[in-house]
Structures are given as C-alpha cells and as structure tokens.
C-alpha positions as CSV (number, residue, x, y, z in Angstrom):
1,M,23.3,0.2,-12.0
2,A,23.9,-3.1,-10.0
3,P,25.0,-6.1,-12.0
4,Q,22.3,-8.7,-12.9
5,I,22.5,-12.0,-11.0
6,A,21.5,-15.2,-12.6
7,R,19.1,-16.5,-10.0
8,G,15.6,-15.7,-8.8
9,A,14.7,-13.3,-6.0
10,A,13.2,-16.2,-4.1
11,Q,16.7,-17.4,-3.2
12,A,18.8,-15.9,-0.4
13,P,20.6,-12.6,-1.0
14,S,24.3,-12.7,-1.8
15,G,27.1,-11.8,0.5
16,K,27.4,-8.1,1.4
17,E,28.8,-5.6,-1.0
18,K,29.7,-2.1,-0.2
19,V,29.4,1.3,-1.9
20,L,30.6,4.7,-0.7
21,L,27.7,7.2,-0.7
22,G,28.5,10.6,0.8
23,D,29.9,10.2,4.3
24,I,29.0,6.5,4.7
25,E,30.0,3.2,3.3
26,V,26.7,1.3,2.8
27,A,26.7,-2.5,3.0
28,F,24.0,-4.2,1.0
29,R,22.9,-7.5,-0.4
30,H,20.9,-8.4,-3.4
31,A,19.2,-11.3,-5.1
32,G,17.4,-11.9,-8.4
33,T,17.0,-10.1,-11.7
34,G,14.3,-7.8,-12.9
35,P,12.6,-4.7,-11.5
36,A,14.2,-3.4,-8.3
37,V,12.5,-3.7,-4.9
38,V,14.5,-2.1,-2.0
39,F,13.8,-3.3,1.5
40,V,14.5,-0.9,4.4
41,H,14.8,-2.3,7.9
42,G,13.8,-0.8,11.2
43,L,15.7,0.5,14.2
44,A,18.0,-2.0,15.9
45,E,17.9,-4.3,12.8
46,D,20.0,-4.9,9.7
47,G,19.2,-6.4,6.3
48,R,19.0,-9.9,7.7
49,S,15.6,-9.0,9.2
50,W,14.2,-9.3,5.7
51,D,15.5,-12.8,4.9
52,E,12.3,-14.6,5.5
53,I,10.4,-12.2,3.2
54,I,13.1,-12.2,0.5
55,A,12.9,-16.0,0.5
56,R,9.2,-15.8,-0.3
57,L,9.4,-13.3,-3.2
58,P,8.5,-14.6,-6.6
59,P,11.1,-14.8,-9.4
60,G,11.4,-11.9,-11.8
61,L,12.3,-9.3,-9.2
62,A,15.6,-7.9,-8.0
63,A,15.6,-7.5,-4.2
64,F,18.1,-5.1,-2.7
65,V,18.7,-5.0,1.1
66,P,20.9,-2.2,2.5
67,D,21.9,-1.7,6.1
68,L,21.0,1.7,7.5
69,R,23.5,4.2,8.6
70,G,25.4,2.8,11.6
71,H,23.5,-0.5,11.5
72,G,24.9,-3.9,10.5
73,G,27.8,-3.4,8.1
74,T,27.1,0.2,7.2
75,T,29.3,2.9,8.8
76,A,27.8,5.7,11.0
77,G,29.4,8.7,9.3
78,E,28.4,12.1,10.6
79,G,24.8,11.4,11.7
80,V,22.7,14.5,12.4
81,G,19.7,12.6,13.9
82,T,17.1,13.4,11.3
83,T,14.7,11.4,9.1
84,A,15.7,13.8,6.3
85,Q,19.3,12.6,6.4
86,L,18.3,8.9,6.6
87,A,15.9,9.5,3.6
88,S,18.8,11.1,1.7
89,D,20.9,8.0,2.4
90,L,18.2,5.9,0.8
91,T,17.8,8.2,-2.2
92,A,21.6,8.2,-2.7
93,F,21.5,4.4,-2.7
94,L,18.6,4.4,-5.3
95,D,20.4,6.9,-7.4
96,A,23.7,5.0,-7.4
97,I,22.7,1.3,-7.3
98,T,19.1,0.6,-8.4
99,G,17.6,3.5,-10.2
100,P,13.8,4.0,-9.6
101,A,12.5,1.2,-7.3
102,I,9.6,0.1,-5.2
103,C,10.6,0.7,-1.6
104,V,9.4,-1.4,1.3
105,G,10.1,-0.1,4.7
106,F,9.5,-1.5,8.2
107,S,8.9,0.8,11.2
108,L,11.7,3.4,11.1
109,G,12.3,2.1,7.6
110,G,8.8,3.0,6.6
111,V,9.3,6.5,7.9
112,I,12.5,6.7,5.8
113,V,10.7,5.4,2.7
114,L,7.9,8.0,3.1
115,A,10.4,10.8,3.6
116,A,12.3,9.6,0.5
117,A,9.1,9.6,-1.5
118,L,8.7,13.3,-0.6
119,Q,12.4,14.1,-1.4
120,R,12.7,12.1,-4.7
121,P,9.4,10.9,-6.2
122,D,11.3,10.2,-9.4
123,L,13.2,7.4,-7.5
124,V,10.6,5.9,-5.2
125,R,8.1,4.3,-7.6
126,K,5.9,2.9,-4.8
127,A,6.1,3.0,-1.0
128,V,5.1,0.0,1.0
129,V,5.2,0.8,4.7
130,I,4.9,-1.8,7.5
131,G,4.3,-1.1,11.2
132,T,5.0,2.6,10.6
133,S,4.1,5.7,12.5
134,S,4.5,9.3,11.1
135,K,4.3,10.8,14.6
136,V,5.9,9.9,17.9
137,G,4.0,10.6,21.1
138,R,5.6,11.9,24.3
139,A,5.7,8.5,25.9
140,A,7.5,7.0,22.9
141,A,9.9,9.9,22.7
142,S,10.7,9.3,26.4
143,F,11.2,5.6,25.6
144,F,13.7,6.4,22.9
145,K,15.6,8.9,25.1
146,E,15.9,6.3,27.8
147,R,17.3,3.8,25.4
148,I,19.8,6.4,24.1
149,S,20.9,7.2,27.6
150,Q,21.3,3.5,28.4
151,L,23.3,2.8,25.4
152,Q,25.7,5.7,26.1
153,S,26.1,5.0,29.8
154,D,25.4,1.3,30.4
155,P,25.5,-0.9,27.3
156,A,24.7,-4.1,29.3
157,A,21.5,-2.5,30.5
158,F,20.7,-1.4,26.9
159,H,21.1,-5.0,25.7
160,E,18.8,-6.2,28.4
161,G,16.3,-3.6,27.4
162,L,16.5,-4.4,23.7
163,A,16.0,-8.1,24.5
164,A,12.9,-7.1,26.5
165,D,11.7,-4.9,23.7
166,T,12.1,-7.8,21.2
167,A,10.0,-10.1,23.4
168,A,7.3,-7.5,23.6
169,Q,7.3,-7.0,19.8
170,I,6.6,-10.7,19.0
171,F,3.1,-12.0,19.5
172,H,3.0,-15.4,17.8
173,K,6.4,-17.0,17.2
174,R,7.9,-16.7,20.7
175,D,10.2,-19.7,20.7
176,G,13.0,-17.9,18.9
177,I,13.1,-14.7,20.9
178,A,16.6,-15.1,22.3
179,G,18.1,-15.6,18.9
180,I,16.3,-12.7,17.4
181,A,17.3,-10.4,20.3
182,A,20.9,-11.5,19.8
183,R,20.8,-10.7,16.1
184,R,19.4,-7.2,16.9
185,I,22.1,-6.5,19.5
186,A,24.7,-7.5,16.9
187,A,23.1,-5.2,14.4
188,V,23.4,-2.3,16.8
189,G,27.1,-2.8,17.1
190,D,28.8,0.2,18.9
191,G,25.5,2.0,19.0
192,A,26.3,5.1,17.0
193,G,23.7,4.3,14.3
194,Y,21.1,3.4,16.9
195,V,21.6,6.7,18.8
196,N,21.4,8.6,15.5
197,A,18.2,6.9,14.3
198,A,16.6,7.1,17.7
199,K,17.2,10.8,17.8
200,A,15.5,11.0,14.4
201,M,12.5,9.2,15.9
202,V,12.4,11.6,19.0
203,A,12.4,14.5,16.6
204,L,9.1,13.2,15.1
205,A,7.4,14.2,18.4
206,D,7.9,17.9,17.7
207,D,8.0,17.8,13.9
208,P,5.9,14.8,12.7
209,L,5.9,13.7,9.1
210,T,2.1,13.6,9.1
211,D,1.4,17.0,7.8
212,R,3.6,16.4,4.7
213,L,2.2,13.1,3.7
214,S,-0.5,14.6,1.6
215,D,2.2,15.9,-0.7
216,I,3.3,12.3,-1.6
217,R,2.6,11.7,-5.3
218,V,3.5,8.0,-5.5
219,P,1.3,5.0,-4.7
220,V,1.4,4.0,-1.0
221,H,0.4,0.8,0.6
222,I,0.1,0.5,4.4
223,I,0.4,-2.8,6.3
224,H,-0.5,-3.1,10.0
225,G,0.0,-5.9,12.4
226,V,-3.2,-6.4,14.3
227,E,-1.5,-7.2,17.6
228,D,1.2,-4.5,17.3
229,V,1.4,-2.5,20.6
230,F,4.5,-0.6,19.6
231,C,2.9,0.9,16.5
232,P,-0.8,0.5,17.3
233,Q,-3.9,0.9,15.2
234,K,-4.0,4.6,15.9
235,A,-0.7,5.0,14.0
236,A,-2.1,3.2,11.0
237,D,-5.3,5.3,11.2
238,I,-3.2,8.5,11.2
239,L,-1.4,7.4,8.0
240,R,-4.7,6.5,6.3
241,E,-6.3,9.8,7.2
242,A,-3.3,11.8,5.9
243,M,-3.1,9.7,2.7
244,P,-6.7,8.7,1.9
245,Q,-5.5,7.5,-1.5
246,A,-3.3,4.8,0.1
247,S,-4.3,1.2,0.1
248,Y,-4.3,-0.7,3.4
249,A,-4.1,-4.2,4.8
250,E,-3.9,-5.9,8.2
251,I,-1.9,-9.0,9.2
252,P,-3.6,-11.0,11.9
253,G,-1.7,-12.7,14.7
254,A,1.3,-10.3,14.2
255,G,2.9,-8.0,16.7
256,H,5.4,-5.3,15.7
257,L,7.9,-7.7,14.2
258,L,5.6,-8.9,11.5
259,A,8.3,-10.6,9.5
260,V,9.0,-12.8,12.5
261,D,5.4,-13.5,13.6
262,Q,3.8,-14.0,10.2
263,P,6.3,-14.2,7.3
264,D,4.0,-16.1,5.0
265,L,1.1,-13.7,5.4
266,L,3.4,-10.6,5.2
267,A,5.2,-11.9,2.1
268,L,1.9,-12.7,0.5
269,E,0.6,-9.2,1.1
270,I,3.9,-7.6,-0.2
271,N,3.8,-9.8,-3.3
272,S,0.2,-8.8,-3.9
273,T,0.8,-5.1,-3.7
274,L,3.9,-5.4,-6.0
275,T,1.6,-6.7,-8.7
276,T,-0.5,-3.5,-8.5
277,L,2.2,-1.4,-10.1
278,S,3.2,-2.1,-13.7
279,F,6.9,-1.9,-14.2
280,S,6.5,0.6,-17.0
281,G,5.8,3.1,-14.1
282,E,2.0,3.3,-14.5
283,T,-0.5,2.1,-12.0
284,E,-2.7,-0.7,-13.3
C-alpha cells in the first residue's frame, strides 16, 4: 500500500514516484489521505492532464495519478497493442499500490477502466468514464492508423497533427491551446506508447468492448461533453444501452478535453458521483 501523506487531496500531487510492474516502470503521483481514487488519462496525455481536477477534489480522498505505458514518465515495455494489456497494467497498479479503488478514466483511459472492471471487479470499486467510446468506427480507425504512420515516418508532421487535434478537442477555453498541445507532445515522447495505445484503439473497430459491458458488476458513471465531436453523443448512447444500470451526466460547453474546457463542472460531477459509493464497498 502507498504511504499516507499529510495533506488533503485538494492540493497538487507530489513529485513522481516509480514502481516496477511487470515489464514497465510506472511513474505516478499522489496526493491526500483516505480512500483511493485512481485517475487514468487518455491517449497523448500524461497524469498532468488531471491537475485541474485533482486541485478541486475535496479533502478525505487519496488521489493517485499514473502515467500509462509509454506516456509521460512510464516506460513502454513490450507493448502488444491491446486494451487487455493496458487494463492489466492498471490492475497491476491497483494490486501493488492502492488496493481496491474508484477508477476515473478519460477517453482511452475510460476504455482501460471498463476493461479493468471486467478483469478484476475486486479491485475496481466504481468506474467513472469520461468522453469514452467502447467501439471505434472505420473512420476513427483510419485516423489512428494515419497518426501512427505519421509518428513513425515524420514526427514533425505528427506533432502538427496532434496540435490540430488538440485545437479541435477544445470548445470553450481556446486561449491556452498552444500550451496544451506542447504538453501533449511532450507526454508522447518517443512515440512508442502512443503507437501501442493507438493500435489498441484501432483493434476496437473489429473487436469492440461493447458486447462485454453487460458483464460489468461494479457501479459505472458515464460523463459526456455536449460539444464533443471526437467522442460524440452516439458513443455515450452506446455505453448507456450496453449498461442500462449506469448513471449518466452531461457537461455543457465542453468538447473532448472536458478537463480543459470545464474543470469546475467536471470536478463537481466527479465529486458528486464519488459520494454515491460508501467506502465500506456498498452502494448507498
């Protein structure tokens, strides 16, 4: 179990620590004491993408923020390009560092959280998924393949494309786009983790997670950005149809990068759903 820290979760996470889990060294930060909440970032991000949300969490929680395989400070290891492997990375982190925890995932991170809930429902106490799709269409699969090809053959073109993607994913707070794009480019690093995770997303075109979602036995809360064109309303509707027991909320004025566009509203919604689970492990 991770050491207890004498400060509230509403303060910034500490400097990065590292733990060896299987074939990767996972970099993570944490803040606060209390029941664990693990935040899982999306593709071309690292744990810093959660900073605005962590800063708005109430005291009495321990926030843990790992970097995904090959992103930020985490090594790439031997990636096999599957959501199952990425979910196993998460469950290994839970097993080694936090024990059973509420898991909050954004975009790819939401897919990972759902897959982890299927793998280890004893470790994922509740899944909160934000801007998440369980299925990738042909157009999206082609998009990811193009980005993989760019990264492998022309990194400068990939960086330009990622900057353009970032701009398209922000609806409201557009004045900081350049800085956010630069942070995302830095998180990608040499690109091995991006390629691995993008291949996992491409695989969801032929083998979507959707049909397995009905087997999830932990509480699920779905959060959708109303102005999200990368993960549109249809994606949220598919999740809701597959998991009719899941709760649902919309964030107005938010594109795909909800934590950028509407950090106050997103944090309020996350905080609200955290209170619907008693930390003895029973739903209230």
